KENUVO-895872 format. One line per 4 residues: number of its first residue (from 1); for each residue x, y, z of C-alpha. Coordinates in steps of 0.25 Angstrom, whole numbers. Layout:
<recs>
NUM	X:Y:Z  ...
</recs>
This chain:
<recs>
1	522:339:316  507:336:317  499:341:329  495:331:340
5	483:321:337  474:329:347  472:339:336  459:337:327
9	459:334:312  451:347:311  463:355:318  473:349:309
13	466:352:296  464:366:301  479:368:304  483:362:290
17	475:373:283  484:384:291  498:388:291  506:381:301
21	502:387:315  509:377:325  520:368:327  521:357:337
25	529:359:350  540:349:352  538:348:367  523:346:368
29	518:344:354  509:357:355  506:365:343  513:378:344
33	508:390:335  516:395:323  515:410:319  513:413:305
37	509:425:296  495:424:301  497:423:316  507:425:326
41	507:416:339  512:422:352  515:414:364  516:420:378
45	531:422:376  530:429:363  535:443:362  522:449:358
49	513:440:366  509:450:377  507:461:367  497:453:359
53	491:448:371  488:462:377  473:466:378  467:479:383
57	463:473:397  476:471:405  467:464:416  467:452:407
61	479:443:409  476:431:400  488:425:392  485:417:380
65	494:406:376  496:411:362  492:423:354  489:422:340
69	492:436:333  484:435:320  487:442:308  475:437:299
73	464:428:299  473:416:295  480:419:308  468:418:316
77	465:405:310  478:400:313  477:404:328  463:398:329
81	468:385:323  480:385:332  471:387:344  462:375:340
85	474:366:338  479:369:352  466:371:359  468:385:363
89	457:395:367  457:407:358  454:422:361  454:433:352
93	460:447:353  458:459:343  458:472:352  460:465:365
97	449:474:372  441:463:378  437:467:393  440:453:398
101	452:450:389  444:439:381  454:440:370  464:433:379
105	465:420:385  474:412:395  482:401:387  474:402:374
109	476:408:360  474:423:358  471:427:344  476:441:342
113	469:449:331  476:462:334  484:462:322  472:460:313
117	469:475:311  466:478:296  454:486:292  449:489:278
121	437:498:275  429:495:262  423:508:257  413:501:248
125	406:494:259  410:503:270  415:492:278  427:489:287
129	435:476:287  443:475:299  452:464:306  449:461:321
133	461:467:327  458:482:322  456:491:334  443:500:334
137	451:513:334  459:509:322  446:505:315  440:519:318
141	452:525:312  452:517:300  438:519:297  439:534:299
145	447:535:286  434:531:279  425:539:288  419:526:293
149	417:519:307  412:506:313  403:509:326  412:506:338
153	417:511:351  429:519:354  440:510:360  451:510:350
157	458:498:355  446:488:353  447:478:342  436:479:332
161	434:464:332  431:463:347  423:476:347  413:471:336
165	413:456:340  406:461:353  397:471:347  404:485:348
169	398:498:351  402:513:352  400:527:348  394:523:334
173	385:511:338  373:519:341  373:524:327  379:512:319
177	377:500:328  387:491:336  401:488:330  396:474:327
181	384:479:319  394:484:309  401:471:307  398:465:293
185	407:454:292  417:446:300  427:435:298  432:426:309
189	440:414:312  432:404:320  436:395:332  440:384:322
193	449:393:313  439:395:302  438:409:295  423:413:294
197	416:425:288  403:431:292  400:433:277  397:419:276
201	393:416:290  384:428:295  383:422:309  397:427:311
205	393:441:309  382:440:318  391:434:329  402:444:327
209	393:455:329  394:455:344  397:440:347  411:436:344
213	421:441:354  430:429:354  419:419:353  420:411:340
217	429:417:330  440:427:328  436:438:319  447:442:308
221	439:452:300  427:461:302  419:469:292  411:482:297
225	402:491:291  406:506:294  399:519:296  402:533:293
229	411:539:303  407:552:309  415:564:307  414:568:322
233	413:562:335  408:570:347  409:567:362  403:572:375
237	408:569:389  401:572:402  406:569:416  399:568:429
241	408:567:441  407:562:456  393:556:454  385:549:465
245	376:537:462  363:546:460  371:555:450  377:544:442
249	363:537:442  356:549:437  367:552:426  366:537:421
253	351:538:420  352:552:413  362:546:403  354:533:400
257	342:542:397  349:551:388  355:540:380  341:537:374
261	342:549:366  357:547:362  358:548:346  364:536:339
265	376:544:335  380:546:350  385:537:360  387:539:375
269	394:533:387  391:534:402  403:531:410  403:531:426
273	417:531:432  416:530:447  408:543:451  410:550:437
277	402:549:425  406:552:410  396:552:399  401:552:385
281	393:555:373  398:554:358  391:557:345  395:556:330
285	383:563:324  386:575:315  376:583:323  371:579:337
289	357:573:337  346:581:344  347:572:356  362:573:359
293	362:587:364  351:585:374  359:572:379  372:580:380
297	365:592:387  359:582:398  372:576:400  379:589:403
301	370:590:415  377:587:428  390:584:421  403:587:428
305	411:589:416  407:590:401  418:588:390  415:597:378
309	410:590:366  421:584:358  419:583:343  430:575:336
313	432:568:323  428:553:324  441:547:327  446:557:337
317	432:556:344  433:541:346  447:541:351  443:549:363
321	435:536:367  446:526:363  449:521:378  462:515:383
325	471:510:373  481:502:382  478:490:390  472:492:404
329	466:485:416  451:485:416  439:477:419  428:481:410
333	414:474:408  401:476:401  391:483:411  379:479:403
337	369:484:393  358:493:397  345:498:391  344:510:400
341	349:515:414  338:506:421  346:494:417  357:498:426
345	350:507:436  349:496:447  364:493:446  369:507:445
349	370:511:460  379:498:462  387:501:450  390:515:454
353	394:511:468  403:500:463  410:509:454  411:521:463
357	417:512:475  426:504:466  441:504:470  444:504:455
361	440:518:451  441:517:436  428:509:434  417:514:424
365	403:511:420  401:515:406  388:514:399  387:516:384
369	376:519:374  371:508:364  358:509:357  356:516:344
373	360:507:332  365:496:341  350:492:344  345:494:331
377	334:484:327  339:472:319  354:472:323  352:462:334
381	351:451:324  363:454:317  373:453:329  376:445:341
385	377:457:349  364:456:358  363:469:366  357:479:356
389	345:483:365  353:490:375  356:505:375  368:505:384
393	380:497:387  389:497:400  403:494:403  410:494:417
397	425:497:416  436:496:427  450:501:424  462:499:433
401	477:500:433  483:487:438  480:472:438  479:471:453
405	465:479:451  460:468:442  452:461:453  445:474:457
409	442:478:443  435:464:440  428:464:454  422:478:451
413	418:474:437  411:462:442  404:470:453  398:479:442
417	394:468:433  387:461:445  379:474:448  375:475:433
421	371:461:433  362:462:445  355:474:439  352:465:427
425	362:469:417  365:457:408  368:461:394  383:464:392
429	392:468:380  401:458:375  413:467:372  413:471:387
433	415:457:393  414:454:408  421:440:411  412:439:424
437	399:442:417  388:431:420  380:426:408  389:433:398
441	384:425:386  370:432:387  376:445:392  385:447:380
445	377:440:369  363:438:373  354:430:363  366:430:354
449	374:420:362  368:407:358  370:410:343  384:414:346
453	386:401:353  382:394:340  392:401:332  403:398:342
457	399:383:341  401:384:326  414:393:325  421:389:338
461	416:376:343  428:373:351  428:386:358  441:390:353
465	439:405:354  435:408:368  436:417:380  428:417:394
469	416:424:387  416:418:373  404:412:367  402:397:370
473	398:387:359  383:382:359
</recs>
């Protein structure tokens, strides 16, 4: 039976080029999807629907009408063509770690890439070819066999595609650059079901270096350059307890100032939880640089607790920072980029008061070091990621146990965001989305946004791939 006449000739021709992916329902003449060896379609009453729908943030309760569990690129094409046939919105899930659950939608089609996890290291070029569903922890483990790595963070459950498509940073970025700076080639299926390759379309590579989280194409393969993996990974922890505002302010000023001398092989986080502060420093140099001992000595002053230095092998060291591995309730947002403490000094008293008086006690302000190779001259033109000039990145986090506390968590995050905005913080990290963020287009993408809009118009003119903060066509 043929589809109804409302379908265009272009849609019909596209379907003829594919295996049969639908059948007509007798009752309402609606195309129903057919699973094949490339893709498995799940409805809400399918046995594995809830398992494949699950994302890391339990706060998000959206329920797609269909989930397309893809096994290969052809399966992604099948899913996109079916979405076009039936006019369903498409969202994409690899690791499922989006803070706002942008990999889900209500009543649309979820393209699930979690089974596309293959990795292949090419020793001649020292490159890694990986599918989008591979988790970061597994990527580290695989590359360790060859004594290589890609510069990234520590959260083991994050999908490598979602990480790189928003930028990606972590322990090794001050030495080797952002995760997206190591991306050398990308293949994707656009919003019309076509397979594209950055080898013949360089604009795709530029855009996927920080500008393609569910925007205009579903990535099916990524090629990364890799770097020598260090033998050891060293970490230091300093805790300061029961702080008042003056003490917290002084410790913040001191940490920001010290970080100007942080060696490129080192990384640091400043984490305020209620009235308690934790500072973490990591380093992977064979021998510490001259500046690091001075920094560590200064951080020891006034510390309530100092954890002895840990010198682990690389994988063991990273695993200490892998974070939670099971779904949880949380409301996390970008707390903005900063050049120095002066950028948030005006907001700091209000931030401290809000956090220390909040009814939800598991709330954290974490500030991480950027800089180094991230803001190396010349890289700005090679990637859509726009925020290289900043030396610090903040994240506000709220964790809680039951769904009834969701309104409190969201209200707390909104209050923090307003305080930051009032202080003039306008640049934000796309991988830390905040659905309530005003002017998110410029906040995430800066001057790259118009160029990304033009690409959206070319690759997804009908806005098939979309979520609340996806790029709009020009």
